[in-house]
C-alpha positions in Angstrom: 77.9 39.5 -64.9 78.1 37.3 -62.3 75.3 35.3 -61.3 74.5 35.4 -57.7 74.0 32.2 -55.8 70.6 32.3 -53.9 70.9 30.4 -50.8 67.6 29.5 -49.5 67.8 28.4 -45.7 65.2 25.9 -45.2 65.6 25.6 -41.4 63.2 28.5 -40.6 60.8 27.0 -43.0 61.1 23.6 -41.5 60.5 25.2 -37.9 57.3 27.0 -39.1 56.0 23.8 -40.6 56.7 21.8 -37.6 55.3 24.3 -35.2 52.3 24.3 -37.5 52.0 20.4 -37.2 52.5 20.6 -33.6 49.4 22.9 -33.2 47.3 20.7 -35.6 48.3 17.9 -33.3 47.2 19.5 -30.0 44.1 20.8 -31.7 43.0 17.4 -32.9 43.8 15.7 -29.6 41.6 18.3 -28.0 39.0 17.7 -30.5 39.2 14.0 -30.0 38.9 14.6 -26.3 35.9 16.8 -26.7 34.1 14.2 -28.9 35.1 11.4 -26.5 33.4 13.4 -23.8 30.4 14.1 -25.8 30.1 10.5 -26.5 30.4 9.5 -22.8 27.6 12.0 -22.0 25.4 10.8 -24.8 25.8 7.2 -23.6 24.8 8.3 -20.1 21.8 10.2 -21.4 21.0 7.2 -23.4 21.2 4.9 -20.3 19.0 7.3 -18.6 16.4 7.1 -21.4 16.4 3.5 -21.7 15.9 3.2 -17.8 13.0 5.6 -18.2 11.6 3.7 -21.2 11.9 0.6 -19.4 10.0 2.0 -16.3 7.5 3.5 -18.7 7.0 0.1 -20.4 6.6 -1.6 -17.0 4.1 0.9 -15.7 2.3 0.5 -19.1 1.8 -3.3 -18.8 0.9 -2.9 -15.0 -2.0 -0.4 -16.2 -3.0 -2.9 -18.8 -3.3 -5.7 -16.3 -5.3 -3.5 -14.1 -7.5 -2.6 -16.9 -8.3 -6.0 -17.9 -8.9 -7.0 -14.2 -11.1 -3.9 -13.7 -13.1 -4.7 -17.0 -13.7 -8.3 -15.6 -14.8 -7.0 -12.4 -17.0 -4.4 -14.1 -18.5 -7.0 -16.4 -19.3 -9.3 -13.6 -20.4 -7.1 -10.6 -22.8 -4.4 -9.8 -23.0 -1.5 -7.4 -26.1 -0.9 -5.4 -26.2 2.2 -3.3 -28.7 2.2 -0.4 -29.8 5.3 1.6 -32.4 6.8 3.9 -34.3 9.8 2.5 -35.2 12.3 5.3 -38.8 12.9 3.9 -42.1 12.4 5.3 -42.8 9.7 5.3 -39.2 8.3 5.5 -38.2 6.5 2.6 -35.1 4.0 1.9 -33.6 4.7 -1.7 -32.0 1.7 -3.5 -30.0 2.9 -6.7 -28.3 0.5 -9.0 -25.3 1.6 -11.4 -27.5 0.8 -14.5 -30.0 3.4 -13.2 -32.6 1.2 -11.4 -34.2 3.4 -8.7 -36.6 1.8 -6.2 -38.2 3.4 -3.1 -39.1 1.8 0.1 -41.7 3.4 2.3 -41.0 3.1 6.2 -44.5 4.1 6.9 -45.7 1.6 9.6 -49.3 2.1 8.3 -49.0 -0.6 5.5 -50.0 -4.1 5.9 -46.5 -5.7 5.0 -43.5 -4.8 7.0 -40.9 -2.4 5.9 -38.4 -5.4 6.5 -40.0 -7.5 4.0 -40.6 -4.6 1.4 -37.0 -3.8 1.6 -35.7 -7.3 1.6 -37.8 -7.9 -1.5 -36.8 -4.7 -3.2 -33.2 -5.1 -2.7 -33.2 -8.6 -3.9 -35.1 -7.5 -6.9 -32.5 -4.7 -7.8 -29.6 -6.9 -7.1 -30.9 -9.9 -9.2 -32.1 -7.3 -12.1 -28.3 -6.4 -12.4 -27.6 -9.9 -13.4 -24.0 -9.9 -12.0 -22.0 -12.5 -10.3 -21.3 -10.2 -7.7 -22.8 -7.0 -6.1 -21.4 -4.3 -4.0 -24.1 -3.0 -1.9 -22.8 0.3 -0.4 -25.1 1.6 2.5 -24.6 5.6 2.6 -25.9 7.4 5.7 -25.7 10.3 7.7 -25.3 9.6 11.5 -27.2 12.7 12.6 -30.0 12.0 10.1 -30.7 8.3 10.6 -32.6 6.7 13.0 -31.0 3.6 14.8 -33.8 1.4 13.8 -33.5 2.4 10.1 -29.7 1.6 10.4 -30.2 -1.9 12.2 -33.0 -2.7 9.6 -30.9 -1.9 6.7 -27.7 -3.7 7.9 -29.6 -6.8 9.1 -31.5 -7.3 5.8 -28.4 -7.1 3.8 -26.6 -9.3 6.1 -29.5 -11.8 5.9 -29.7 -11.6 2.0 -26.0 -12.2 1.5 -26.2 -15.9 2.2 -29.6 -16.3 0.4 -28.1 -14.9 -2.9 -24.8 -16.8 -2.4 -27.0 -20.1 -2.9 -28.3 -18.7 -5.9 -24.7 -17.8 -7.3 -24.6 -14.2 -6.6 -21.9 -12.8 -3.8 -22.9 -9.8 -1.9 -20.2 -7.3 -0.7 -21.4 -5.1 1.9 -19.8 -1.7 3.0 -21.2 1.3 5.1 -20.3 4.9 4.5 -21.0 7.6 7.2 -21.0 10.9 5.1 -20.2 12.9 8.0 -16.8 10.9 8.1 -16.0 11.3 4.6 
């Protein structure tokens, strides 16, 4: 018996292998491009996050500076509120942030004048706070206060400012008309 020779044609097999190699190369190139795109997006997001982080750090530093400043102001200053009570008899209310409450009657029947009583009471409250500066805030309702009461309080505070400044206490004065907000 004759042996038959088997001829294996390798050309089609090489074609298949080359086609598969080409497909693998195209796929790997696509994957590399996708990875580069992802990396670029990640770097972009990272840059945005770094900028946000820097902004947050700056805001935190600014807030800490403000907090330190406000702490110093809070330690060295006091707030005193002055208002007129529409009672009978009418009275001036002096309140400090530490809780000191003083009333000064505007009743004209007393021997000492309302001006002297108010000046003494305001001086006492401000000095009792023991602060380097005091913010005196005069709150009033323009429809519920007499002009003489308004002038009395304003003039007394303005008169007290230089006196207390000589003693080392600085007075800041502000008026708030409750109707204006």
